[in-house]
C-alpha positions as CSV (number, residue, x, y, z in Angstrom):
1,M,-31.6,92.0,-88.7
2,V,-30.7,94.0,-85.6
3,L,-29.2,97.5,-85.8
4,L,-27.3,98.6,-82.9
5,R,-25.7,102.0,-82.2
6,H,-22.5,101.6,-80.2
7,G,-22.6,102.3,-76.5
8,Q,-21.6,105.8,-75.3
9,S,-18.1,106.7,-76.4
10,V,-15.5,108.6,-74.3
11,W,-16.2,111.7,-76.6
12,N,-20.0,111.3,-76.4
13,A,-19.5,111.7,-72.6
14,E,-17.3,114.7,-73.2
15,N,-19.9,116.3,-75.6
16,K,-17.4,116.3,-78.5
17,F,-18.0,115.8,-82.2
18,T,-16.4,112.5,-82.9
19,G,-17.1,111.4,-86.5
20,W,-14.1,109.3,-87.7
21,I,-11.8,109.9,-84.7
22,D,-11.3,106.5,-83.3
23,V,-12.3,106.8,-79.6
24,N,-13.3,104.0,-77.4
25,L,-16.4,103.3,-75.3
26,S,-16.8,105.0,-71.9
27,K,-17.6,103.0,-68.8
28,K,-21.3,103.8,-69.4
29,G,-20.9,102.6,-73.0
30,E,-19.5,99.3,-71.9
31,E,-22.5,98.9,-69.6
32,E,-24.9,99.8,-72.5
33,A,-23.2,97.1,-74.6
34,I,-23.5,94.6,-71.8
35,S,-27.2,95.5,-71.5
36,A,-27.8,95.1,-75.2
37,G,-25.8,91.8,-75.0
38,K,-28.3,90.4,-72.5
39,I,-31.3,91.5,-74.6
40,L,-29.8,89.9,-77.6
41,S,-28.4,86.8,-75.9
42,K,-30.8,84.3,-77.3
43,I,-30.7,85.3,-81.0
44,K,-28.5,83.2,-83.1
45,F,-26.5,85.6,-85.2
46,D,-24.9,84.2,-88.4
47,V,-22.8,87.2,-89.2
48,V,-21.8,90.5,-87.6
49,H,-21.1,93.8,-89.6
50,T,-19.4,96.7,-87.9
51,S,-17.6,99.9,-88.9
52,E,-13.9,100.2,-88.8
53,L,-14.1,102.3,-85.6
54,I,-13.3,100.8,-82.2
55,R,-16.4,101.9,-80.5
56,A,-18.6,100.0,-82.8
57,Q,-16.3,96.9,-82.9
58,R,-16.1,96.9,-79.0
59,T,-19.8,97.1,-78.8
60,A,-20.3,94.1,-81.1
61,E,-17.6,92.1,-79.2
62,I,-19.3,92.7,-75.9
63,V,-22.7,91.8,-77.3
64,M,-21.4,88.6,-78.8
65,R,-19.6,87.7,-75.5
66,H,-23.0,87.6,-73.9
67,N,-24.6,85.7,-76.7
68,T,-25.4,82.0,-75.9
69,A,-27.1,81.2,-79.2
70,S,-24.3,81.9,-81.7
71,E,-21.3,79.9,-82.6
72,N,-18.6,82.5,-83.2
73,P,-20.0,84.1,-86.4
74,P,-17.7,86.0,-88.7
75,T,-17.4,89.7,-88.2
76,R,-16.9,92.1,-91.2
77,H,-15.5,95.6,-90.6
78,D,-16.0,98.2,-93.2
79,Q,-15.4,101.9,-93.4
80,R,-18.7,102.4,-95.3
81,L,-20.5,101.8,-92.0
82,N,-18.4,104.6,-90.2
83,E,-20.0,107.5,-88.6
84,R,-20.6,110.7,-90.6
85,H,-17.4,112.5,-91.0
86,Y,-17.7,115.8,-89.1
87,G,-14.7,117.4,-90.8
88,S,-13.4,120.5,-89.1
89,L,-15.8,120.0,-86.2
90,Q,-14.2,116.7,-85.1
91,G,-12.7,116.9,-81.6
92,L,-14.5,120.2,-80.8
93,N,-17.0,120.6,-77.9
94,K,-20.5,120.9,-79.2
95,D,-21.3,123.7,-76.7
96,E,-18.3,125.7,-77.6
97,T,-19.0,125.1,-81.3
98,R,-22.5,126.5,-80.7
99,E,-21.0,129.6,-79.0
100,K,-18.6,130.2,-81.9
101,F,-20.8,129.6,-84.9
102,G,-24.3,130.0,-83.4
103,A,-26.7,127.4,-82.3
104,D,-28.8,127.7,-85.5
105,Q,-25.7,127.0,-87.7
106,V,-24.6,124.0,-85.6
107,H,-28.1,122.6,-85.7
108,I,-28.1,122.9,-89.5
109,W,-24.8,121.0,-89.7
110,R,-25.9,118.3,-87.3
111,R,-29.6,117.8,-88.4
112,S,-30.0,118.9,-92.1
113,F,-30.1,116.2,-94.7
114,D,-27.8,117.8,-97.3
115,V,-25.7,120.5,-95.6
116,P,-22.3,119.2,-94.5
117,P,-20.2,120.7,-91.7
118,P,-16.9,122.4,-92.9
119,D,-14.8,119.7,-94.7
120,G,-17.3,116.9,-93.6
121,E,-20.2,114.9,-94.7
122,S,-23.9,115.5,-94.7
123,L,-26.3,112.7,-93.9
124,K,-27.0,112.5,-97.6
125,M,-23.3,112.0,-98.3
126,C,-23.1,109.4,-95.5
127,A,-26.0,107.5,-97.1
128,E,-24.2,107.5,-100.4
129,R,-21.6,105.1,-98.9
130,T,-23.7,103.4,-96.3
131,L,-26.6,102.3,-98.5
132,P,-24.5,100.5,-101.1
133,Y,-23.0,98.5,-98.3
134,L,-26.4,97.6,-97.2
135,T,-27.4,96.3,-100.7
136,E,-24.0,94.7,-101.6
137,E,-23.0,93.1,-98.3
138,I,-25.9,93.0,-95.7
139,E,-28.8,92.1,-97.9
140,P,-27.1,89.1,-99.5
141,D,-26.7,87.7,-96.0
142,L,-30.4,88.3,-95.2
143,N,-31.5,86.9,-98.6
144,S,-29.6,83.7,-97.7
145,G,-31.5,83.4,-94.4
146,K,-28.9,84.6,-92.1
147,N,-29.6,86.6,-88.9
148,V,-27.4,89.7,-89.1
149,L,-26.2,92.1,-86.3
150,V,-25.1,95.6,-87.6
151,A,-23.1,97.5,-84.9
152,A,-22.4,101.0,-86.2
153,H,-23.1,104.7,-85.5
154,G,-26.0,107.2,-85.1
155,N,-25.8,108.6,-88.6
156,S,-24.7,105.6,-90.5
157,L,-27.7,103.8,-88.9
158,R,-30.1,106.7,-89.6
159,S,-29.3,106.5,-93.3
160,I,-30.1,102.7,-93.3
161,V,-33.3,103.3,-91.2
162,M,-34.3,106.1,-93.6
163,S,-34.0,103.7,-96.6
164,I,-35.6,100.6,-95.1
165,E,-38.5,102.5,-93.5
166,N,-39.0,104.7,-96.5
167,L,-38.6,107.9,-94.6
168,S,-38.3,111.3,-96.4
169,P,-35.3,113.5,-95.8
170,E,-37.6,115.7,-93.5
171,E,-38.8,112.7,-91.5
172,I,-35.3,111.3,-90.8
173,L,-34.2,114.6,-89.3
174,S,-36.2,113.9,-86.1
175,V,-35.2,110.2,-85.8
176,E,-32.8,109.5,-82.9
177,I,-30.9,106.3,-82.7
178,P,-30.1,105.8,-79.0
179,T,-26.8,104.3,-77.9
180,G,-26.9,100.6,-76.9
181,S,-30.5,100.1,-77.9
182,P,-31.1,97.2,-80.4
183,I,-33.6,97.8,-83.2
184,H,-35.1,94.6,-84.7
185,Y,-36.3,94.1,-88.2
186,E,-37.9,91.1,-89.9
187,Y,-36.6,90.7,-93.5
188,E,-38.7,88.8,-96.0
189,N,-38.8,88.9,-99.9
190,G,-36.8,92.2,-99.9
191,K,-39.0,93.9,-97.5
192,Y,-38.3,95.1,-93.9
193,S,-40.8,95.3,-91.0
194,R,-39.7,96.7,-87.7
195,I,-40.6,94.5,-84.8
196,N,-39.8,96.8,-81.8
């Protein structure tokens, strides 16, 4: 299984909270997806899972366009892989939000495990929809011997990494999922081992 955070989005470049707002990749994000595609070009993927947001879908499309080992695998889009919903913060500039609410409060909203931003989701709430998707949709593919690409978002992928690497809520807070950088796992007998 390969986990891949989408390439930089237009709003990542503008330092805005994005969440469920459907913004596309920036030029840099397209380049990151191309780079990931080259890294993954020789892996035969049998199925691709993405969120319902265009930045993840475009990343997966670009990666698969550079893949020489796969034969047009099916792609499944699901809202459960969407980014954390940032509620009232969506669309706001992160620096301006820090000025308005204070850096400490914004840090709590962004990096605590169970404190959601106003009208939004905490990482815990994000995991409550992402992890059932992992067990109900992705793991059956892995159990049947398929190679799986999951193109999603920083926080939806953090919740998956937390679960499969058995990290505590405290440990996951310091985990960064970089844009456009594949994370490889071997899956055998229900166990994951990271191979990069």
